[in-house]
mmCIF entry with sequence, helices, sheets and N, C-alpha, C, O atoms, coordinates in Angstrom:
data_MODEL
# 
_entry.id   MODEL 
# 
_entity.id                         1 
_entity.type                       polymer 
_entity.pdbx_number_of_molecules   1 
# 
_entity_poly.entity_id                      1 
_entity_poly.type                           'polypeptide(L)' 
_entity_poly.nstd_linkage                   no 
_entity_poly.nstd_monomer                   no 
_entity_poly.pdbx_seq_one_letter_code       
;(UNK)(UNK)(UNK)(UNK)(UNK)(UNK)(UNK)(UNK)(UNK)(UNK)(UNK)(UNK)(UNK)(UNK)(UNK)(UNK)
(UNK)(UNK)(UNK)(UNK)(UNK)(UNK)(UNK)(UNK)(UNK)(UNK)(UNK)(UNK)(UNK)(UNK)(UNK)(UNK)
(UNK)(UNK)(UNK)(UNK)(UNK)(UNK)(UNK)(UNK)(UNK)(UNK)(UNK)(UNK)(UNK)(UNK)(UNK)(UNK)
(UNK)(UNK)(UNK)(UNK)(UNK)(UNK)(UNK)
;
_entity_poly.pdbx_seq_one_letter_code_can   XXXXXXXXXXXXXXXXXXXXXXXXXXXXXXXXXXXXXXXXXXXXXXXXXXXXXXX 
_entity_poly.pdbx_strand_id                 A 
# 
loop_
_entity_poly_seq.entity_id 
_entity_poly_seq.num 
_entity_poly_seq.mon_id 
_entity_poly_seq.hetero 
1 1  UNK n 
1 2  UNK n 
1 3  UNK n 
1 4  UNK n 
1 5  UNK n 
1 6  UNK n 
1 7  UNK n 
1 8  UNK n 
1 9  UNK n 
1 10 UNK n 
1 11 UNK n 
1 12 UNK n 
1 13 UNK n 
1 14 UNK n 
1 15 UNK n 
1 16 UNK n 
1 17 UNK n 
1 18 UNK n 
1 19 UNK n 
1 20 UNK n 
1 21 UNK n 
1 22 UNK n 
1 23 UNK n 
1 24 UNK n 
1 25 UNK n 
1 26 UNK n 
1 27 UNK n 
1 28 UNK n 
1 29 UNK n 
1 30 UNK n 
1 31 UNK n 
1 32 UNK n 
1 33 UNK n 
1 34 UNK n 
1 35 UNK n 
1 36 UNK n 
1 37 UNK n 
1 38 UNK n 
1 39 UNK n 
1 40 UNK n 
1 41 UNK n 
1 42 UNK n 
1 43 UNK n 
1 44 UNK n 
1 45 UNK n 
1 46 UNK n 
1 47 UNK n 
1 48 UNK n 
1 49 UNK n 
1 50 UNK n 
1 51 UNK n 
1 52 UNK n 
1 53 UNK n 
1 54 UNK n 
1 55 UNK n 
# 
_struct_asym.id          A 
_struct_asym.entity_id   1 
# 
loop_
_struct_conf.conf_type_id 
_struct_conf.id 
_struct_conf.pdbx_PDB_helix_id 
_struct_conf.beg_label_comp_id 
_struct_conf.beg_label_asym_id 
_struct_conf.beg_label_seq_id 
_struct_conf.pdbx_beg_PDB_ins_code 
_struct_conf.end_label_comp_id 
_struct_conf.end_label_asym_id 
_struct_conf.end_label_seq_id 
_struct_conf.pdbx_end_PDB_ins_code 
_struct_conf.beg_auth_comp_id 
_struct_conf.beg_auth_asym_id 
_struct_conf.beg_auth_seq_id 
_struct_conf.end_auth_comp_id 
_struct_conf.end_auth_asym_id 
_struct_conf.end_auth_seq_id 
_struct_conf.pdbx_PDB_helix_class 
_struct_conf.details 
_struct_conf.pdbx_PDB_helix_length 
HELX_P HELX_P1 AA1 UNK A 23 ? UNK A 51 ? UNK A 23 UNK A 51 1 ? 29 
HELX_P HELX_P2 AA2 UNK A 52 ? UNK A 54 ? UNK A 52 UNK A 54 5 ? 3  
# 
_struct_conf_type.id          HELX_P 
_struct_conf_type.criteria    ? 
_struct_conf_type.reference   ? 
# 
loop_
_atom_site.group_PDB 
_atom_site.id 
_atom_site.type_symbol 
_atom_site.label_atom_id 
_atom_site.label_alt_id 
_atom_site.label_comp_id 
_atom_site.label_asym_id 
_atom_site.label_entity_id 
_atom_site.label_seq_id 
_atom_site.pdbx_PDB_ins_code 
_atom_site.Cartn_x 
_atom_site.Cartn_y 
_atom_site.Cartn_z 
_atom_site.occupancy 
_atom_site.B_iso_or_equiv 
_atom_site.pdbx_formal_charge 
_atom_site.auth_seq_id 
_atom_site.auth_comp_id 
_atom_site.auth_asym_id 
_atom_site.auth_atom_id 
_atom_site.pdbx_PDB_model_num 
ATOM 1   N N  . UNK A 1 1  ? -60.431 -46.844 57.692 1.00 0.00 ? 1  UNK A N  1 
ATOM 2   C CA . UNK A 1 1  ? -60.263 -47.200 56.297 1.00 0.00 ? 1  UNK A CA 1 
ATOM 3   C C  . UNK A 1 1  ? -59.457 -46.105 55.599 1.00 0.00 ? 1  UNK A C  1 
ATOM 4   O O  . UNK A 1 1  ? -59.744 -44.919 55.758 1.00 0.00 ? 1  UNK A O  1 
ATOM 5   N N  . UNK A 1 2  ? -58.464 -46.503 54.836 1.00 0.00 ? 2  UNK A N  1 
ATOM 6   C CA . UNK A 1 2  ? -57.602 -45.539 54.161 1.00 0.00 ? 2  UNK A CA 1 
ATOM 7   C C  . UNK A 1 2  ? -58.241 -45.037 52.885 1.00 0.00 ? 2  UNK A C  1 
ATOM 8   O O  . UNK A 1 2  ? -58.854 -45.798 52.136 1.00 0.00 ? 2  UNK A O  1 
ATOM 9   N N  . UNK A 1 3  ? -58.091 -43.753 52.650 1.00 0.00 ? 3  UNK A N  1 
ATOM 10  C CA . UNK A 1 3  ? -58.548 -43.173 51.395 1.00 0.00 ? 3  UNK A CA 1 
ATOM 11  C C  . UNK A 1 3  ? -57.414 -43.241 50.393 1.00 0.00 ? 3  UNK A C  1 
ATOM 12  O O  . UNK A 1 3  ? -56.255 -43.053 50.764 1.00 0.00 ? 3  UNK A O  1 
ATOM 13  N N  . UNK A 1 4  ? -57.723 -43.507 49.113 1.00 0.00 ? 4  UNK A N  1 
ATOM 14  C CA . UNK A 1 4  ? -56.654 -43.555 48.111 1.00 0.00 ? 4  UNK A CA 1 
ATOM 15  C C  . UNK A 1 4  ? -56.031 -42.177 47.913 1.00 0.00 ? 4  UNK A C  1 
ATOM 16  O O  . UNK A 1 4  ? -56.709 -41.152 47.994 1.00 0.00 ? 4  UNK A O  1 
ATOM 17  N N  . UNK A 1 5  ? -54.732 -42.174 47.652 1.00 0.00 ? 5  UNK A N  1 
ATOM 18  C CA . UNK A 1 5  ? -54.032 -40.918 47.408 1.00 0.00 ? 5  UNK A CA 1 
ATOM 19  C C  . UNK A 1 5  ? -54.413 -40.374 46.040 1.00 0.00 ? 5  UNK A C  1 
ATOM 20  O O  . UNK A 1 5  ? -54.445 -41.110 45.053 1.00 0.00 ? 5  UNK A O  1 
ATOM 21  N N  . UNK A 1 6  ? -54.696 -39.104 45.993 1.00 0.00 ? 6  UNK A N  1 
ATOM 22  C CA . UNK A 1 6  ? -55.018 -38.457 44.720 1.00 0.00 ? 6  UNK A CA 1 
ATOM 23  C C  . UNK A 1 6  ? -53.721 -37.886 44.170 1.00 0.00 ? 6  UNK A C  1 
ATOM 24  O O  . UNK A 1 6  ? -53.173 -36.933 44.723 1.00 0.00 ? 6  UNK A O  1 
ATOM 25  N N  . UNK A 1 7  ? -53.237 -38.459 43.096 1.00 0.00 ? 7  UNK A N  1 
ATOM 26  C CA . UNK A 1 7  ? -51.976 -38.026 42.513 1.00 0.00 ? 7  UNK A CA 1 
ATOM 27  C C  . UNK A 1 7  ? -52.201 -36.845 41.582 1.00 0.00 ? 7  UNK A C  1 
ATOM 28  O O  . UNK A 1 7  ? -51.418 -35.895 41.579 1.00 0.00 ? 7  UNK A O  1 
ATOM 29  N N  . UNK A 1 8  ? -53.263 -36.902 40.796 1.00 0.00 ? 8  UNK A N  1 
ATOM 30  C CA . UNK A 1 8  ? -53.570 -35.837 39.852 1.00 0.00 ? 8  UNK A CA 1 
ATOM 31  C C  . UNK A 1 8  ? -54.916 -35.243 40.221 1.00 0.00 ? 8  UNK A C  1 
ATOM 32  O O  . UNK A 1 8  ? -55.923 -35.948 40.291 1.00 0.00 ? 8  UNK A O  1 
ATOM 33  N N  . UNK A 1 9  ? -54.923 -33.951 40.454 1.00 0.00 ? 9  UNK A N  1 
ATOM 34  C CA . UNK A 1 9  ? -56.174 -33.276 40.783 1.00 0.00 ? 9  UNK A CA 1 
ATOM 35  C C  . UNK A 1 9  ? -56.968 -33.044 39.502 1.00 0.00 ? 9  UNK A C  1 
ATOM 36  O O  . UNK A 1 9  ? -56.421 -32.530 38.527 1.00 0.00 ? 9  UNK A O  1 
ATOM 37  N N  . UNK A 1 10 ? -58.247 -33.414 39.486 1.00 0.00 ? 10 UNK A N  1 
ATOM 38  C CA . UNK A 1 10 ? -59.045 -33.194 38.275 1.00 0.00 ? 10 UNK A CA 1 
ATOM 39  C C  . UNK A 1 10 ? -59.244 -31.705 38.018 1.00 0.00 ? 10 UNK A C  1 
ATOM 40  O O  . UNK A 1 10 ? -59.381 -30.912 38.949 1.00 0.00 ? 10 UNK A O  1 
ATOM 41  N N  . UNK A 1 11 ? -59.256 -31.348 36.765 1.00 0.00 ? 11 UNK A N  1 
ATOM 42  C CA . UNK A 1 11 ? -59.461 -29.955 36.373 1.00 0.00 ? 11 UNK A CA 1 
ATOM 43  C C  . UNK A 1 11 ? -60.734 -29.897 35.540 1.00 0.00 ? 11 UNK A C  1 
ATOM 44  O O  . UNK A 1 11 ? -60.863 -30.612 34.546 1.00 0.00 ? 11 UNK A O  1 
ATOM 45  N N  . UNK A 1 12 ? -61.668 -29.054 35.941 1.00 0.00 ? 12 UNK A N  1 
ATOM 46  C CA . UNK A 1 12 ? -62.942 -28.993 35.196 1.00 0.00 ? 12 UNK A CA 1 
ATOM 47  C C  . UNK A 1 12 ? -62.730 -28.405 33.807 1.00 0.00 ? 12 UNK A C  1 
ATOM 48  O O  . UNK A 1 12 ? -61.765 -27.676 33.580 1.00 0.00 ? 12 UNK A O  1 
ATOM 49  N N  . UNK A 1 13 ? -63.626 -28.719 32.881 1.00 0.00 ? 13 UNK A N  1 
ATOM 50  C CA . UNK A 1 13 ? -63.509 -28.144 31.538 1.00 0.00 ? 13 UNK A CA 1 
ATOM 51  C C  . UNK A 1 13 ? -63.720 -26.635 31.590 1.00 0.00 ? 13 UNK A C  1 
ATOM 52  O O  . UNK A 1 13 ? -64.319 -26.115 32.531 1.00 0.00 ? 13 UNK A O  1 
ATOM 53  N N  . UNK A 1 14 ? -63.221 -25.938 30.571 1.00 0.00 ? 14 UNK A N  1 
ATOM 54  C CA . UNK A 1 14 ? -63.401 -24.482 30.575 1.00 0.00 ? 14 UNK A CA 1 
ATOM 55  C C  . UNK A 1 14 ? -64.875 -24.100 30.443 1.00 0.00 ? 14 UNK A C  1 
ATOM 56  O O  . UNK A 1 14 ? -65.671 -24.798 29.814 1.00 0.00 ? 14 UNK A O  1 
ATOM 57  N N  . UNK A 1 15 ? -65.198 -22.992 31.047 1.00 0.00 ? 15 UNK A N  1 
ATOM 58  C CA . UNK A 1 15 ? -66.561 -22.472 30.954 1.00 0.00 ? 15 UNK A CA 1 
ATOM 59  C C  . UNK A 1 15 ? -66.825 -22.004 29.520 1.00 0.00 ? 15 UNK A C  1 
ATOM 60  O O  . UNK A 1 15 ? -65.881 -21.682 28.799 1.00 0.00 ? 15 UNK A O  1 
ATOM 61  N N  . UNK A 1 16 ? -68.087 -21.961 29.098 1.00 0.00 ? 16 UNK A N  1 
ATOM 62  C CA . UNK A 1 16 ? -68.389 -21.442 27.756 1.00 0.00 ? 16 UNK A CA 1 
ATOM 63  C C  . UNK A 1 16 ? -67.880 -20.012 27.596 1.00 0.00 ? 16 UNK A C  1 
ATOM 64  O O  . UNK A 1 16 ? -68.144 -19.151 28.435 1.00 0.00 ? 16 UNK A O  1 
ATOM 65  N N  . UNK A 1 17 ? -67.150 -19.773 26.513 1.00 0.00 ? 17 UNK A N  1 
ATOM 66  C CA . UNK A 1 17 ? -66.597 -18.461 26.250 1.00 0.00 ? 17 UNK A CA 1 
ATOM 67  C C  . UNK A 1 17 ? -65.219 -18.247 26.844 1.00 0.00 ? 17 UNK A C  1 
ATOM 68  O O  . UNK A 1 17 ? -64.570 -17.246 26.540 1.00 0.00 ? 17 UNK A O  1 
ATOM 69  N N  . UNK A 1 18 ? -64.750 -19.170 27.692 1.00 0.00 ? 18 UNK A N  1 
ATOM 70  C CA . UNK A 1 18 ? -63.428 -19.048 28.304 1.00 0.00 ? 18 UNK A CA 1 
ATOM 71  C C  . UNK A 1 18 ? -62.368 -19.574 27.340 1.00 0.00 ? 18 UNK A C  1 
ATOM 72  O O  . UNK A 1 18 ? -62.616 -20.522 26.594 1.00 0.00 ? 18 UNK A O  1 
ATOM 73  N N  . UNK A 1 19 ? -61.181 -18.952 27.359 1.00 0.00 ? 19 UNK A N  1 
ATOM 74  C CA . UNK A 1 19 ? -60.092 -19.367 26.481 1.00 0.00 ? 19 UNK A CA 1 
ATOM 75  C C  . UNK A 1 19 ? -59.624 -20.772 26.871 1.00 0.00 ? 19 UNK A C  1 
ATOM 76  O O  . UNK A 1 19 ? -59.417 -21.046 28.053 1.00 0.00 ? 19 UNK A O  1 
ATOM 77  N N  . UNK A 1 20 ? -59.457 -21.654 25.899 1.00 0.00 ? 20 UNK A N  1 
ATOM 78  C CA . UNK A 1 20 ? -59.045 -23.029 26.176 1.00 0.00 ? 20 UNK A CA 1 
ATOM 79  C C  . UNK A 1 20 ? -57.564 -23.255 25.925 1.00 0.00 ? 20 UNK A C  1 
ATOM 80  O O  . UNK A 1 20 ? -57.128 -24.405 25.877 1.00 0.00 ? 20 UNK A O  1 
ATOM 81  N N  . UNK A 1 21 ? -56.793 -22.224 25.765 1.00 0.00 ? 21 UNK A N  1 
ATOM 82  C CA . UNK A 1 21 ? -55.356 -22.360 25.567 1.00 0.00 ? 21 UNK A CA 1 
ATOM 83  C C  . UNK A 1 21 ? -54.980 -22.126 24.119 1.00 0.00 ? 21 UNK A C  1 
ATOM 84  O O  . UNK A 1 21 ? -55.843 -22.074 23.243 1.00 0.00 ? 21 UNK A O  1 
ATOM 85  N N  . UNK A 1 22 ? -53.679 -21.984 23.870 1.00 0.00 ? 22 UNK A N  1 
ATOM 86  C CA . UNK A 1 22 ? -53.232 -21.708 22.508 1.00 0.00 ? 22 UNK A CA 1 
ATOM 87  C C  . UNK A 1 22 ? -53.438 -22.915 21.590 1.00 0.00 ? 22 UNK A C  1 
ATOM 88  O O  . UNK A 1 22 ? -53.394 -24.069 22.017 1.00 0.00 ? 22 UNK A O  1 
ATOM 89  N N  . UNK A 1 23 ? -53.661 -22.603 20.330 1.00 0.00 ? 23 UNK A N  1 
ATOM 90  C CA . UNK A 1 23 ? -53.917 -23.651 19.350 1.00 0.00 ? 23 UNK A CA 1 
ATOM 91  C C  . UNK A 1 23 ? -52.725 -24.578 19.192 1.00 0.00 ? 23 UNK A C  1 
ATOM 92  O O  . UNK A 1 23 ? -52.903 -25.788 19.052 1.00 0.00 ? 23 UNK A O  1 
ATOM 93  N N  . UNK A 1 24 ? -51.506 -24.035 19.212 1.00 0.00 ? 24 UNK A N  1 
ATOM 94  C CA . UNK A 1 24 ? -50.320 -24.872 19.011 1.00 0.00 ? 24 UNK A CA 1 
ATOM 95  C C  . UNK A 1 24 ? -50.206 -25.919 20.123 1.00 0.00 ? 24 UNK A C  1 
ATOM 96  O O  . UNK A 1 24 ? -49.770 -27.039 19.861 1.00 0.00 ? 24 UNK A O  1 
ATOM 97  N N  . UNK A 1 25 ? -50.584 -25.582 21.344 1.00 0.00 ? 25 UNK A N  1 
ATOM 98  C CA . UNK A 1 25 ? -50.482 -26.549 22.445 1.00 0.00 ? 25 UNK A CA 1 
ATOM 99  C C  . UNK A 1 25 ? -51.520 -27.665 22.279 1.00 0.00 ? 25 UNK A C  1 
ATOM 100 O O  . UNK A 1 25 ? -51.226 -28.835 22.525 1.00 0.00 ? 25 UNK A O  1 
ATOM 101 N N  . UNK A 1 26 ? -52.730 -27.295 21.862 1.00 0.00 ? 26 UNK A N  1 
ATOM 102 C CA . UNK A 1 26 ? -53.765 -28.323 21.647 1.00 0.00 ? 26 UNK A CA 1 
ATOM 103 C C  . UNK A 1 26 ? -53.390 -29.233 20.490 1.00 0.00 ? 26 UNK A C  1 
ATOM 104 O O  . UNK A 1 26 ? -53.594 -30.445 20.565 1.00 0.00 ? 26 UNK A O  1 
ATOM 105 N N  . UNK A 1 27 ? -52.836 -28.656 19.406 1.00 0.00 ? 27 UNK A N  1 
ATOM 106 C CA . UNK A 1 27 ? -52.405 -29.479 18.273 1.00 0.00 ? 27 UNK A CA 1 
ATOM 107 C C  . UNK A 1 27 ? -51.227 -30.363 18.643 1.00 0.00 ? 27 UNK A C  1 
ATOM 108 O O  . UNK A 1 27 ? -51.144 -31.502 18.184 1.00 0.00 ? 27 UNK A O  1 
ATOM 109 N N  . UNK A 1 28 ? -50.312 -29.858 19.466 1.00 0.00 ? 28 UNK A N  1 
ATOM 110 C CA . UNK A 1 28 ? -49.173 -30.669 19.904 1.00 0.00 ? 28 UNK A CA 1 
ATOM 111 C C  . UNK A 1 28 ? -49.646 -31.878 20.704 1.00 0.00 ? 28 UNK A C  1 
ATOM 112 O O  . UNK A 1 28 ? -49.138 -32.982 20.511 1.00 0.00 ? 28 UNK A O  1 
ATOM 113 N N  . UNK A 1 29 ? -50.613 -31.680 21.600 1.00 0.00 ? 29 UNK A N  1 
ATOM 114 C CA . UNK A 1 29 ? -51.168 -32.803 22.345 1.00 0.00 ? 29 UNK A CA 1 
ATOM 115 C C  . UNK A 1 29 ? -51.830 -33.817 21.407 1.00 0.00 ? 29 UNK A C  1 
ATOM 116 O O  . UNK A 1 29 ? -51.658 -35.026 21.560 1.00 0.00 ? 29 UNK A O  1 
ATOM 117 N N  . UNK A 1 30 ? -52.582 -33.307 20.443 1.00 0.00 ? 30 UNK A N  1 
ATOM 118 C CA . UNK A 1 30 ? -53.274 -34.191 19.508 1.00 0.00 ? 30 UNK A CA 1 
ATOM 119 C C  . UNK A 1 30 ? -52.276 -35.043 18.723 1.00 0.00 ? 30 UNK A C  1 
ATOM 120 O O  . UNK A 1 30 ? -52.410 -36.265 18.659 1.00 0.00 ? 30 UNK A O  1 
ATOM 121 N N  . UNK A 1 31 ? -51.275 -34.389 18.126 1.00 0.00 ? 31 UNK A N  1 
ATOM 122 C CA . UNK A 1 31 ? -50.311 -35.136 17.321 1.00 0.00 ? 31 UNK A CA 1 
ATOM 123 C C  . UNK A 1 31 ? -49.418 -36.026 18.182 1.00 0.00 ? 31 UNK A C  1 
ATOM 124 O O  . UNK A 1 31 ? -49.012 -37.101 17.739 1.00 0.00 ? 31 UNK A O  1 
ATOM 125 N N  . UNK A 1 32 ? -49.113 -35.604 19.377 1.00 0.00 ? 32 UNK A N  1 
ATOM 126 C CA . UNK A 1 32 ? -48.335 -36.445 20.281 1.00 0.00 ? 32 UNK A CA 1 
ATOM 127 C C  . UNK A 1 32 ? -49.075 -37.719 20.663 1.00 0.00 ? 32 UNK A C  1 
ATOM 128 O O  . UNK A 1 32 ? -48.504 -38.810 20.650 1.00 0.00 ? 32 UNK A O  1 
ATOM 129 N N  . UNK A 1 33 ? -50.336 -37.571 21.000 1.00 0.00 ? 33 UNK A N  1 
ATOM 130 C CA . UNK A 1 33 ? -51.133 -38.753 21.344 1.00 0.00 ? 33 UNK A CA 1 
ATOM 131 C C  . UNK A 1 33 ? -51.355 -39.659 20.135 1.00 0.00 ? 33 UNK A C  1 
ATOM 132 O O  . UNK A 1 33 ? -51.344 -40.884 20.258 1.00 0.00 ? 33 UNK A O  1 
ATOM 133 N N  . UNK A 1 34 ? -51.556 -39.051 18.974 1.00 0.00 ? 34 UNK A N  1 
ATOM 134 C CA . UNK A 1 34 ? -51.747 -39.850 17.759 1.00 0.00 ? 34 UNK A CA 1 
ATOM 135 C C  . UNK A 1 34 ? -50.475 -40.626 17.419 1.00 0.00 ? 34 UNK A C  1 
ATOM 136 O O  . UNK A 1 34 ? -50.552 -41.796 17.046 1.00 0.00 ? 34 UNK A O  1 
ATOM 137 N N  . UNK A 1 35 ? -49.313 -39.997 17.540 1.00 0.00 ? 35 UNK A N  1 
ATOM 138 C CA . UNK A 1 35 ? -48.047 -40.682 17.255 1.00 0.00 ? 35 UNK A CA 1 
ATOM 139 C C  . UNK A 1 35 ? -47.787 -41.802 18.265 1.00 0.00 ? 35 UNK A C  1 
ATOM 140 O O  . UNK A 1 35 ? -47.331 -42.881 17.887 1.00 0.00 ? 35 UNK A O  1 
ATOM 141 N N  . UNK A 1 36 ? -48.074 -41.555 19.542 1.00 0.00 ? 36 UNK A N  1 
ATOM 142 C CA . UNK A 1 36 ? -47.879 -42.587 20.563 1.00 0.00 ? 36 UNK A CA 1 
ATOM 143 C C  . UNK A 1 36 ? -48.809 -43.774 20.326 1.00 0.00 ? 36 UNK A C  1 
ATOM 144 O O  . UNK A 1 36 ? -48.393 -44.923 20.470 1.00 0.00 ? 36 UNK A O  1 
ATOM 145 N N  . UNK A 1 37 ? -50.056 -43.506 19.965 1.00 0.00 ? 37 UNK A N  1 
ATOM 146 C CA . UNK A 1 37 ? -51.010 -44.588 19.708 1.00 0.00 ? 37 UNK A CA 1 
ATOM 147 C C  . UNK A 1 37 ? -50.595 -45.388 18.475 1.00 0.00 ? 37 UNK A C  1 
ATOM 148 O O  . UNK A 1 37 ? -50.700 -46.614 18.469 1.00 0.00 ? 37 UNK A O  1 
ATOM 149 N N  . UNK A 1 38 ? -50.127 -44.705 17.436 1.00 0.00 ? 38 UNK A N  1 
ATOM 150 C CA . UNK A 1 38 ? -49.679 -45.406 16.227 1.00 0.00 ? 38 UNK A CA 1 
ATOM 151 C C  . UNK A 1 38 ? -48.455 -46.255 16.515 1.00 0.00 ? 38 UNK A C  1 
ATOM 152 O O  . UNK A 1 38 ? -48.358 -47.390 16.049 1.00 0.00 ? 38 UNK A O  1 
ATOM 153 N N  . UNK A 1 39 ? -47.526 -45.713 17.279 1.00 0.00 ? 39 UNK A N  1 
ATOM 154 C CA . UNK A 1 39 ? -46.325 -46.476 17.626 1.00 0.00 ? 39 UNK A CA 1 
ATOM 155 C C  . UNK A 1 39 ? -46.645 -47.699 18.462 1.00 0.00 ? 39 UNK A C  1 
ATOM 156 O O  . UNK A 1 39 ? -46.087 -48.771 18.226 1.00 0.00 ? 39 UNK A O  1 
ATOM 157 N N  . UNK A 1 40 ? -47.519 -47.561 19.419 1.00 0.00 ? 40 UNK A N  1 
ATOM 158 C CA . UNK A 1 40 ? -47.907 -48.696 20.254 1.00 0.00 ? 40 UNK A CA 1 
ATOM 159 C C  . UNK A 1 40 ? -48.641 -49.753 19.434 1.00 0.00 ? 40 UNK A C  1 
ATOM 160 O O  . UNK A 1 40 ? -48.414 -50.949 19.617 1.00 0.00 ? 40 UNK A O  1 
ATOM 161 N N  . UNK A 1 41 ? -49.517 -49.317 18.536 1.00 0.00 ? 41 UNK A N  1 
ATOM 162 C CA . UNK A 1 41 ? -50.226 -50.255 17.671 1.00 0.00 ? 41 UNK A CA 1 
ATOM 163 C C  . UNK A 1 41 ? -49.259 -51.015 16.773 1.00 0.00 ? 41 UNK A C  1 
ATOM 164 O O  . UNK A 1 41 ? -49.404 -52.223 16.586 1.00 0.00 ? 41 UNK A O  1 
ATOM 165 N N  . UNK A 1 42 ? -48.275 -50.316 16.216 1.00 0.00 ? 42 UNK A N  1 
ATOM 166 C CA . UNK A 1 42 ? -47.276 -50.980 15.367 1.00 0.00 ? 42 UNK A CA 1 
ATOM 167 C C  . UNK A 1 42 ? -46.448 -51.974 16.175 1.00 0.00 ? 42 UNK A C  1 
ATOM 168 O O  . UNK A 1 42 ? -46.165 -53.073 15.697 1.00 0.00 ? 42 UNK A O  1 
ATOM 169 N N  . UNK A 1 43 ? -46.059 -51.604 17.388 1.00 0.00 ? 43 UNK A N  1 
ATOM 170 C CA . UNK A 1 43 ? -45.267 -52.516 18.223 1.00 0.00 ? 43 UNK A CA 1 
ATOM 171 C C  . UNK A 1 43 ? -46.048 -53.786 18.558 1.00 0.00 ? 43 UNK A C  1 
ATOM 172 O O  . UNK A 1 43 ? -45.500 -54.887 18.500 1.00 0.00 ? 43 UNK A O  1 
ATOM 173 N N  . UNK A 1 44 ? -47.311 -53.636 18.904 1.00 0.00 ? 44 UNK A N  1 
ATOM 174 C CA . UNK A 1 44 ? -48.144 -54.806 19.214 1.00 0.00 ? 44 UNK A CA 1 
ATOM 175 C C  . UNK A 1 44 ? -48.347 -55.655 17.960 1.00 0.00 ? 44 UNK A C  1 
ATOM 176 O O  . UNK A 1 44 ? -48.311 -56.883 18.036 1.00 0.00 ? 44 UNK A O  1 
ATOM 177 N N  . UNK A 1 45 ? -48.558 -55.019 16.810 1.00 0.00 ? 45 UNK A N  1 
ATOM 178 C CA . UNK A 1 45 ? -48.771 -55.763 15.571 1.00 0.00 ? 45 UNK A CA 1 
ATOM 179 C C  . UNK A 1 45 ? -47.529 -56.577 15.203 1.00 0.00 ? 45 UNK A C  1 
ATOM 180 O O  . UNK A 1 45 ? -47.644 -57.743 14.826 1.00 0.00 ? 45 UNK A O  1 
ATOM 181 N N  . UNK A 1 46 ? -46.343 -55.970 15.309 1.00 0.00 ? 46 UNK A N  1 
ATOM 182 C CA . UNK A 1 46 ? -45.120 -56.704 14.987 1.00 0.00 ? 46 UNK A CA 1 
ATOM 183 C C  . UNK A 1 46 ? -44.853 -57.808 15.990 1.00 0.00 ? 46 UNK A C  1 
ATOM 184 O O  . UNK A 1 46 ? -44.359 -58.873 15.621 1.00 0.00 ? 46 UNK A O  1 
ATOM 185 N N  . UNK A 1 47 ? -45.174 -57.567 17.265 1.00 0.00 ? 47 UNK A N  1 
ATOM 186 C CA . UNK A 1 47 ? -45.004 -58.615 18.284 1.00 0.00 ? 47 UNK A CA 1 
ATOM 187 C C  . UNK A 1 47 ? -45.940 -59.791 18.001 1.00 0.00 ? 47 UNK A C  1 
ATOM 188 O O  . UNK A 1 47 ? -45.531 -60.947 18.119 1.00 0.00 ? 47 UNK A O  1 
ATOM 189 N N  . UNK A 1 48 ? -47.173 -59.513 17.635 1.00 0.00 ? 48 UNK A N  1 
ATOM 190 C CA . UNK A 1 48 ? -48.101 -60.597 17.318 1.00 0.00 ? 48 UNK A CA 1 
ATOM 191 C C  . UNK A 1 48 ? -47.704 -61.323 16.035 1.00 0.00 ? 48 UNK A C  1 
ATOM 192 O O  . UNK A 1 48 ? -47.912 -62.530 15.911 1.00 0.00 ? 48 UNK A O  1 
ATOM 193 N N  . UNK A 1 49 ? -47.141 -60.597 15.097 1.00 0.00 ? 49 UNK A N  1 
ATOM 194 C CA . UNK A 1 49 ? -46.706 -61.215 13.851 1.00 0.00 ? 49 UNK A CA 1 
ATOM 195 C C  . UNK A 1 49 ? -45.517 -62.138 14.085 1.00 0.00 ? 49 UNK A C  1 
ATOM 196 O O  . UNK A 1 49 ? -45.389 -63.169 13.425 1.00 0.00 ? 49 UNK A O  1 
ATOM 197 N N  . UNK A 1 50 ? -44.646 -61.771 15.024 1.00 0.00 ? 50 UNK A N  1 
ATOM 198 C CA . UNK A 1 50 ? -43.466 -62.574 15.295 1.00 0.00 ? 50 UNK A CA 1 
ATOM 199 C C  . UNK A 1 50 ? -43.763 -63.729 16.253 1.00 0.00 ? 50 UNK A C  1 
ATOM 200 O O  . UNK A 1 50 ? -42.924 -64.616 16.412 1.00 0.00 ? 50 UNK A O  1 
ATOM 201 N N  . UNK A 1 51 ? -44.908 -63.740 16.880 1.00 0.00 ? 51 UNK A N  1 
ATOM 202 C CA . UNK A 1 51 ? -45.249 -64.755 17.864 1.00 0.00 ? 51 UNK A CA 1 
ATOM 203 C C  . UNK A 1 51 ? -45.196 -66.180 17.318 1.00 0.00 ? 51 UNK A C  1 
ATOM 204 O O  . UNK A 1 51 ? -44.663 -67.048 18.009 1.00 0.00 ? 51 UNK A O  1 
ATOM 205 N N  . UNK A 1 52 ? -45.717 -66.483 16.116 1.00 0.00 ? 52 UNK A N  1 
ATOM 206 C CA . UNK A 1 52 ? -45.640 -67.863 15.638 1.00 0.00 ? 52 UNK A CA 1 
ATOM 207 C C  . UNK A 1 52 ? -44.209 -68.339 15.378 1.00 0.00 ? 52 UNK A C  1 
ATOM 208 O O  . UNK A 1 52 ? -43.953 -69.543 15.412 1.00 0.00 ? 52 UNK A O  1 
ATOM 209 N N  . UNK A 1 53 ? -43.281 -67.431 15.122 1.00 0.00 ? 53 UNK A N  1 
ATOM 210 C CA . UNK A 1 53 ? -41.906 -67.814 14.811 1.00 0.00 ? 53 UNK A CA 1 
ATOM 211 C C  . UNK A 1 53 ? -41.032 -67.934 16.058 1.00 0.00 ? 53 UNK A C  1 
ATOM 212 O O  . UNK A 1 53 ? -39.864 -68.307 15.950 1.00 0.00 ? 53 UNK A O  1 
ATOM 213 N N  . UNK A 1 54 ? -41.570 -67.629 17.231 1.00 0.00 ? 54 UNK A N  1 
ATOM 214 C CA . UNK A 1 54 ? -40.760 -67.660 18.444 1.00 0.00 ? 54 UNK A CA 1 
ATOM 215 C C  . UNK A 1 54 ? -40.666 -69.060 19.052 1.00 0.00 ? 54 UNK A C  1 
ATOM 216 O O  . UNK A 1 54 ? -39.823 -69.300 19.916 1.00 0.00 ? 54 UNK A O  1 
ATOM 217 N N  . UNK A 1 55 ? -41.511 -69.973 18.618 1.00 0.00 ? 55 UNK A N  1 
ATOM 218 C CA . UNK A 1 55 ? -41.516 -71.294 19.237 1.00 0.00 ? 55 UNK A CA 1 
ATOM 219 C C  . UNK A 1 55 ? -40.906 -72.293 18.382 1.00 0.00 ? 55 UNK A C  1 
ATOM 220 O O  . UNK A 1 55 ? -40.830 -73.463 18.757 1.00 0.00 ? 55 UNK A O  1 
# 
């Protein structure tokens, strides 16, 4: 039986008291994900809005 290929190795969360990285990098991830989610939501909303006019 074949085992699935692991493409991304899981990384455990930081230990208590361990540095979790620079603030700018964490904020960049947050705003990047928020912008991507908002853009995808807007695209789906406009697609659903245009659906009745496509037929």
